[in-house]
C-alpha positions as a printed Julia matrix, in Angstrom:
529×3 Matrix{Float64}:
 -60.68   32.9   26.13
 -58.79   33.24  22.87
 -56.57   30.32  22.06
 -52.85   30.77  21.6
 -51.4    31.32  18.15
 -48.68   28.7   17.85
 -45.63   29.42  15.66
 -45.86   26.32  13.49
 -42.85   26.28  11.19
 -41.55   29.64  12.48
 -38.06   29.56  13.99
 -37.28   33.28  14.05
 -37.44   34.72  17.58
 -38.2    38.26  16.37
 -41.11   37.11  14.21
 -42.57   35.1   17.08
 -42.36   38.02  19.49
 -43.43   40.79  17.09
 -46.33   38.88  15.56
 -47.85   37.63  18.79
 -47.07   33.96  18.52
 -46.83   31.89  21.67
 -43.32   31.46  23.07
 -42.26   29.11  25.85
 -39.79   31.22  27.81
 -36.32   29.64  27.79
 -34.45   32.91  28.29
 -33.39   32.11  31.85
 -31.37   29.23  30.4
 -30.1    31.47  27.6
 -28.83   33.95  30.17
 -27.11   31.21  32.17
 -25.57   29.81  28.99
 -24.15   33.13  27.89
 -22.69   34.0   31.29
 -21.06   30.69  32.15
 -18.71   29.72  29.33
 -17.67   30.73  25.81
 -17.65   27.63  23.55
 -20.68   25.33  23.4
 -22.03   22.42  21.43
 -25.61   21.12  21.69
 -27.03   18.1   19.9
 -30.79   17.65  19.56
 -33.07   15.89  17.03
 -34.39   17.78  14.02
 -37.32   20.16  14.56
 -36.63   20.3   18.28
 -36.08   24.05  18.55
 -32.35   24.32  17.85
 -32.83   27.01  15.21
 -35.14   28.99  17.5
 -32.5    28.82  20.23
 -29.85   30.07  17.8
 -32.2    32.89  16.77
 -32.83   33.83  20.41
 -29.09   33.99  21.03
 -28.64   36.14  17.95
 -31.16   38.8   19.02
 -29.9    38.75  22.6
 -26.31   39.47  21.53
 -27.54   42.12  19.08
 -28.98   43.95  22.09
 -32.62   43.73  20.96
 -33.99   44.4   24.44
 -37.51   45.18  23.19
 -37.97   41.57  22.01
 -37.46   40.24  25.54
 -40.13   42.33  27.27
 -41.98   40.21  29.82
 -39.51   37.34  29.61
 -37.01   36.15  32.24
 -34.18   37.85  30.34
 -35.71   41.29  30.98
 -35.07   41.02  34.72
 -31.79   39.11  34.41
 -29.92   41.33  31.94
 -28.98   44.88  32.91
 -26.26   45.77  30.4
 -27.71   44.83  26.98
 -24.39   45.24  25.25
 -24.41   44.9   21.47
 -21.98   42.52  19.75
 -21.38   41.72  16.07
 -23.07   38.38  15.36
 -22.16   35.98  12.56
 -24.85   33.35  12.17
 -24.2    30.51   9.72
 -26.93   28.04   8.78
 -25.18   24.94   7.46
 -28.46   23.14   6.72
 -28.38   24.9    3.34
 -25.12   23.09   2.44
 -26.29   19.58   1.63
 -25.44   19.14  -2.03
 -21.88   17.83  -2.15
 -21.19   18.39  -5.83
 -18.12   20.67  -5.78
 -19.73   23.53  -7.69
 -23.03   23.44  -5.78
 -21.2    23.12  -2.47
 -19.1    26.18  -3.31
 -22.19   28.11  -4.42
 -24.02   27.31  -1.18
 -21.03   28.31   0.94
 -20.64   31.55  -1.02
 -24.33   32.31  -0.37
 -23.68   31.93   3.36
 -20.63   34.21   3.35
 -21.79   36.88   0.87
 -24.12   38.95   3.13
 -21.55   39.17   5.93
 -18.65   39.91   3.6
 -20.7    42.7    2.02
 -21.61   44.06   5.45
 -17.96   44.32   6.49
 -16.63   45.43   3.11
 -14.71   42.28   2.32
 -14.22   41.88  -1.4
 -14.29   38.31  -2.65
 -14.5    37.12  -6.23
 -16.13   33.85  -5.07
 -13.24   31.77  -6.38
 -11.63   31.55  -2.95
 -12.74   28.23  -1.5
 -10.44   28.28   1.52
 -13.46   28.48   3.78
 -11.49   28.6    7.01
  -9.5    31.58   5.75
 -12.68   33.35   4.73
 -14.28   32.72   8.13
 -11.14   34.0    9.85
 -11.11   37.15   7.7
 -14.77   37.75   8.42
 -14.35   37.42  12.2
 -11.33   39.72  12.16
 -13.14   42.34  10.1
 -16.17   42.3   12.41
 -13.91   42.73  15.43
 -11.82   45.51  13.9
 -14.77   47.52  12.61
 -16.87   47.34  15.79
 -14.09   47.15  18.4
 -16.15   44.41  20.06
 -15.66   40.7   20.49
 -17.55   38.62  17.93
 -20.36   36.08  18.43
 -20.44   33.09  16.08
 -23.57   30.93  15.92
 -23.56   27.86  13.68
 -26.8    25.94  13.13
 -26.75   22.31  11.92
 -22.96   22.27  11.77
 -23.0    18.61  10.68
 -25.37   18.82   7.69
 -22.69   18.48   4.98
 -20.98   15.57   6.73
 -24.21   13.67   7.35
 -24.86   13.7    3.63
 -21.52   11.98   3.02
 -21.62    9.47   5.87
 -22.08    6.39   3.69
 -19.52    7.28   1.04
 -16.08    6.77   2.63
 -14.12    8.69   0.01
 -16.5    11.64  -0.08
 -16.83   11.61   3.72
 -13.08   12.03   4.17
 -13.02   14.93   1.72
 -16.0    16.75   3.26
 -14.76   16.07   6.78
 -11.37   17.61   6.04
 -13.04   20.62   4.4
 -15.31   21.23   7.4
 -12.5    20.66   9.9
 -10.47   23.39   8.23
 -13.56   25.6    8.12
 -14.16   25.39  11.88
 -10.48   25.66  12.88
 -10.43   29.5   13.21
 -13.04   29.34  15.98
 -10.35   28.16  18.38
  -7.46   30.13  16.93
  -9.34   33.44  17.26
 -10.57   32.86  20.81
  -9.18   36.19  21.99
 -11.59   38.18  19.85
 -14.61   35.92  20.27
 -17.27   36.6   22.89
 -19.37   33.46  22.37
 -19.43   30.43  20.06
 -22.4    28.08  19.84
 -22.83   25.12  17.48
 -25.88   22.91  17.11
 -26.38   19.69  15.21
 -27.91   16.26  15.28
 -24.81   14.12  15.52
 -21.64   14.06  17.53
 -18.52   13.52  15.47
 -15.24   12.28  16.92
 -12.55   14.76  17.88
 -10.29   13.03  15.37
 -12.44   14.42  12.55
 -14.25   17.75  12.44
 -13.37   18.94  15.93
  -9.7    17.98  16.05
  -8.93   21.69  15.8
 -11.86   22.75  17.96
 -11.47   20.52  21.01
 -12.42   23.09  23.61
 -16.19   22.86  23.15
 -18.37   22.6   26.23
 -20.74   19.79  25.16
 -24.02   20.37  27.01
 -26.05   17.73  25.14
 -26.46   15.52  28.22
 -26.18   18.14  30.99
 -29.08   18.08  33.44
 -29.15   21.87  33.75
 -29.73   22.33  30.0
 -31.88   19.26  29.34
 -34.98   21.43  28.79
 -33.37   24.22  26.75
 -35.11   22.81  23.65
 -38.52   21.17  23.63
 -41.51   21.66  25.93
 -41.57   20.14  29.41
 -44.59   18.51  30.99
 -44.75   21.33  33.53
 -44.71   23.97  30.76
 -47.5    22.18  28.9
 -49.8    21.77  31.89
 -49.2    25.24  33.34
 -49.34   27.31  30.14
 -51.58   25.49  27.65
 -54.7    24.36  29.51
 -57.19   26.17  27.22
 -55.62   24.59  24.15
 -55.68   21.13  25.75
 -59.36   21.59  26.57
 -60.1    22.72  23.0
 -58.37   19.61  21.7
 -60.35   17.46  24.12
 -63.63   19.06  23.03
 -62.82   18.59  19.35
 -61.9    14.93  19.85
 -64.82   14.26  22.24
 -62.5    13.46  25.13
 -62.21   14.65  28.71
 -59.38   17.02  29.62
 -57.54   14.22  31.43
 -57.96   11.88  28.47
 -56.48   14.5   26.15
 -53.51   15.02  28.49
 -52.91   11.27  28.59
 -53.16   11.01  24.8
 -50.7    13.89  24.28
 -48.3    12.22  26.67
 -48.49    8.84  24.94
 -48.11   10.38  21.5
 -45.52   13.13  21.94
 -43.91   12.99  25.41
 -41.17   10.74  26.69
 -37.91   12.44  25.66
 -35.09   12.61  28.21
 -31.72   14.07  27.29
 -29.78   13.45  30.49
 -29.76   11.18  33.53
 -32.11   13.5   35.46
 -33.95   15.15  32.59
 -37.57   16.24  33.02
 -40.2    14.78  30.7
 -39.9    16.65  27.41
 -42.46   16.75  24.6
 -41.55   16.96  20.95
 -42.3    20.69  20.37
 -43.07   20.38  16.66
 -45.67   17.64  17.13
 -47.13   19.16  20.28
 -47.85   22.61  18.88
 -49.18   21.08  15.67
 -51.53   18.88  17.67
 -52.77   21.72  19.86
 -52.93   24.19  16.99
 -54.82   21.85  14.65
 -56.76   20.13  17.47
 -55.92   16.71  16.16
 -53.58   13.78  16.83
 -51.2    12.81  14.05
 -47.57   11.81  13.54
 -46.49   15.35  12.67
 -42.77   15.03  13.45
 -42.27   11.67  11.81
 -44.26   12.72   8.74
 -42.1    15.83   8.34
 -39.24   13.75   7.01
 -36.96   10.89   7.97
 -33.25   11.7    7.64
 -31.48    9.96   4.8
 -28.78    8.87   7.22
 -31.32    6.87   9.24
 -32.61    4.98   6.21
 -29.02    4.2    5.24
 -28.18    3.12   8.77
 -31.08    0.68   8.69
 -29.61   -0.91   5.59
 -26.12   -0.98   7.09
 -26.91   -2.54  10.46
 -28.96   -5.56  11.5
 -31.88   -3.99  13.33
 -33.71   -5.58  16.24
 -36.95   -3.6   16.43
 -38.44   -5.58  19.31
 -35.39   -4.81  21.41
 -35.81   -1.09  20.8
 -39.52   -1.35  21.55
 -38.92   -3.18  24.82
 -35.88   -1.15  25.89
 -32.25   -2.02  26.57
 -29.28   -0.75  28.57
 -26.12    0.97  27.31
 -22.97    2.48  28.79
 -21.99    6.14  28.62
 -19.41    5.36  25.95
 -22.26    4.44  23.58
 -23.29    8.1   23.41
 -19.69    9.13  22.84
 -19.15    6.74  19.91
 -18.14    8.63  16.77
 -21.19    8.71  14.53
 -19.2     8.21  11.38
 -17.4     5.06  12.58
 -19.91    3.48  14.97
 -20.48   -0.25  14.55
 -24.02    0.0   15.89
 -27.07    2.09  14.88
 -27.68    3.16  18.49
 -25.77    6.5   18.37
 -27.52    7.71  15.22
 -30.93    6.51  16.46
 -30.47    8.26  19.79
 -29.09   11.48  18.33
 -31.87   11.58  15.73
 -34.6    11.25  18.38
 -35.78    7.73  17.55
 -34.48    6.4   20.87
 -34.29    8.28  24.15
 -33.26    7.75  27.77
 -36.01    6.0   29.71
 -34.14    5.13  32.88
 -30.85    5.61  34.71
 -29.14    3.35  37.26
 -26.15    5.28  38.56
 -24.28    2.24  39.91
 -24.66    0.01  36.85
 -21.99   -0.67  34.23
 -24.62    0.09  31.58
 -26.69    2.69  33.45
 -28.8     4.19  30.63
 -31.98    2.48  29.5
 -32.92    3.4   25.92
 -36.31    2.94  24.27
 -38.68    4.53  21.79
 -39.78    7.87  23.34
 -43.48    7.68  22.45
 -46.16    6.21  20.2
 -45.47    8.6   17.33
 -41.88    7.45  16.99
 -42.69    3.81  17.69
 -45.36    3.64  15.02
 -43.39    5.62  12.47
 -40.14    3.75  12.84
 -41.75    0.31  12.93
 -43.6     1.12   9.73
 -40.34    2.29   8.19
 -38.61   -0.9    9.3
 -41.47   -2.99   7.9
 -40.92   -1.35   4.52
 -37.16   -1.98   4.79
 -37.59   -5.65   5.73
 -40.23   -6.4    3.12
 -39.27   -3.96   0.34
 -42.92   -2.89   0.27
 -44.39    0.56   0.76
 -47.34    1.57   2.94
 -49.84    1.37   0.07
 -48.78   -2.21  -0.64
 -49.43   -3.29   2.93
 -52.62   -1.37   3.76
 -55.06   -3.85   2.21
 -53.25   -6.78   3.79
 -53.31   -5.12   7.23
 -57.01   -4.34   6.97
 -57.8    -7.99   6.24
 -55.35   -9.23   8.84
 -56.71   -7.04  11.65
 -60.31   -7.99  10.8
 -59.43  -11.67  11.08
 -57.57  -11.23  14.37
 -60.45   -9.3   15.93
 -62.76  -12.18  15.0
 -60.28  -14.71  16.47
 -60.06  -16.18  12.98
 -56.4   -17.15  13.21
 -56.62  -19.42  10.19
 -57.62  -16.53   7.92
 -55.11  -14.18   9.55
 -52.23  -16.58   8.9
 -53.46  -17.25   5.36
 -53.35  -13.5    4.7
 -49.85  -13.36   6.16
 -48.71  -16.29   4.02
 -49.79  -14.48   0.86
 -48.2   -11.22   1.98
 -44.86  -12.78   2.87
 -44.79  -14.71  -0.39
 -44.95  -11.38  -2.24
 -41.76  -10.09  -0.61
 -38.92   -9.89  -3.17
 -36.52  -12.82  -2.94
 -33.44  -10.68  -2.27
 -35.11   -8.32   0.19
 -33.23   -9.83   3.13
 -31.4   -12.93   4.2
 -34.05  -15.6    4.55
 -33.53  -17.01   8.05
 -35.64  -17.64  11.12
 -34.76  -14.29  12.69
 -35.78  -12.48   9.51
 -39.19  -14.19   9.41
 -39.77  -13.62  13.11
 -38.9    -9.92  12.71
 -41.39   -9.49   9.85
 -44.02  -11.28  11.92
 -43.34   -8.98  14.86
 -43.49   -5.83  12.73
 -46.79   -6.87  11.14
 -48.45   -7.46  14.49
 -46.91   -4.4   16.13
 -48.13   -1.93  13.53
 -51.53   -3.61  13.38
 -52.73   -1.75  16.46
 -54.24   -2.2   19.02
 -52.27   -5.41  19.58
 -49.58   -5.72  22.2
 -46.72   -7.82  20.89
 -43.72   -9.23  22.68
 -41.17  -11.28  20.75
 -38.87  -13.71  22.54
 -40.99  -13.26  25.67
 -39.11  -14.48  28.74
 -40.59  -17.15  31.01
 -38.99  -19.21  33.78
 -38.14  -21.97  31.3
 -37.1   -19.94  28.27
 -38.4   -17.5   25.67
 -41.54  -17.66  23.57
 -40.92  -16.38  20.06
 -43.95  -14.09  20.2
 -46.88  -13.32  22.44
 -49.82  -11.37  21.03
 -52.24  -10.1   23.65
 -55.57   -8.55  22.64
 -58.48   -7.34  24.75
 -59.92  -10.84  25.21
 -57.28  -13.33  24.07
 -53.62  -14.31  24.3
 -51.8   -15.95  21.39
 -48.44  -17.63  21.98
 -46.48  -18.31  18.8
 -43.41  -20.48  18.3
 -41.59  -20.52  14.95
 -39.45  -23.12  13.26
 -37.6   -22.87  10.0
 -38.71  -26.03   8.21
 -35.14  -27.34   8.16
 -35.05  -27.09  11.95
 -38.45  -28.46  12.94
 -42.16  -28.73  12.21
 -45.32  -27.04  13.5
 -45.74  -29.99  15.87
 -42.23  -29.4   17.19
 -43.11  -25.78  17.79
 -46.28  -26.72  19.72
 -44.34  -29.24  21.78
 -41.84  -26.55  22.74
 -44.67  -24.26  23.91
 -45.91  -27.07  26.19
 -42.5   -28.25  27.36
 -41.36  -24.74  28.26
 -44.69  -23.67  29.76
 -44.99  -20.55  27.61
 -48.75  -20.33  28.2
 -48.57  -20.7   31.98
 -48.03  -16.98  32.82
 -51.27  -16.11  30.98
 -53.62  -18.6   32.61
 -54.63  -15.95  35.14
 -55.06  -13.03  32.73
 -58.56  -11.62  32.44
 -60.49   -9.4   30.05
 -62.02   -6.09  31.15
 -65.26   -7.84  32.11
 -63.4   -10.16  34.47
 -63.67  -13.31  32.36
 -60.49  -15.3   31.64
 -58.85  -14.47  28.36
 -59.0   -17.15  25.68
 -55.59  -18.8   25.26
 -54.19  -20.01  21.95
 -50.94  -21.72  21.09
 -49.8   -21.61  17.49
 -46.91  -23.54  16.01
 -45.61  -22.21  12.71
 -43.07  -23.67  10.29
 -41.54  -21.33   7.73
 -41.06  -22.71   4.24
 -37.55  -21.58   3.23
 -38.0   -22.64  -0.39
 -41.24  -20.69  -0.86
 -40.06  -17.89   1.46
 -43.29  -17.7    3.42
 -45.36  -19.48   6.05
 -45.58  -23.2    5.5
 -47.49  -25.44   7.86
 -49.12  -24.19  11.04
 -51.22  -25.68  13.81
 -53.54  -23.86  16.21
 -54.63  -25.29  19.56
């Protein structure tokens, strides 16, 4: 059986259908969307199929019936009425220099203005007026209501998020630009906006406050991405080919795909959704890699990491939030949670309807966990991946050999090389670096501030045949002996006295007390028992 030809990097619906690429049929949801309401907004992470959805809507409203042969839309739609469609891709408007911004906006408008005979000398930068004129011309010349599709509506604003003066200017410009979409409702058939972030109604959408936000609606949770059911029912040959290439069984390959790329949930009752970009890359190339994360980390996320005090172990373990957290304006939020969730670095992992904070957020899968923790390690240490690779190799080798002395010696040297002003030098900072080092040095399972009946251990590192319980003290607050005494007094090792290795033998237990040397900015004294 011939394997499917996956449309890697192709977001045009017509190209996918005409050139024989594989398409996961979402047209039943497209039909429902277009026959239920008029104004919509959908937020999804980058490379999650938003542009393909916009493209599908475009060809549907253009009446391109032949492209939908064999899909759900073919049996659902009987009329196939053709509408004028204005599709604006705002992802091309990211340079905020006034001249470049104007040039990019002119490039967006020019083809449509030419199509409808609108003369513009390109000096008119009243973008809302130009959009209004364009919509009116399309309506008048076709005698049909107009469809407006806007992809990545928030791209210009995201670029200005961390410059208050520029943000206000860009925000006002874009608010005026989108204003006609409400004012001209009588001649509009359908309006659909996509983006990554949700901005407050006091900013961009103050004039467009009638949007139906379907970002967290159960019925549209799977409109972008690939569900577990779609994967297992439509891609078995490709999963088997991947398994054969990687010398795995079919079930092992399914489990690996799930760990690496599954885990997204966009509503309280969302099905399991795979990252489509990573999944089709993995199946198409018959390999496992961090395709989505490697394709680019948004600038806004890197800046958010510098702006907020991150707690990576908390995001790894999971935590609960209220509904209002998702509704927090991205541009004024006092926490990184909204931007991390909207960008796809956190997702919903549980829902307790009766709780005050009903949504449990966590990393969606191993790809995101590994990628973000590596990024955080670079942010906390001001070192890049190349700088840390040799250290990690030596560190992992020592840990596998249970040579804790060498492992901690390697860590002491590494931490001493961190620039003095990289971060505030306190106990939390050191513990976070320690956690990040162990967590990215797979295959170790790390839990920081592990809860026991008597308190919290600073870190527990569990390997295949051993358990290491660490307690840290900043030298001004205690010694390595004090740290060991706390492990004993609080009984941090007790929960692990019954843990066993795969062969049934008890795991070797270690307790390690570590004192951080604030003056030298690295590990000071430690004791291992």
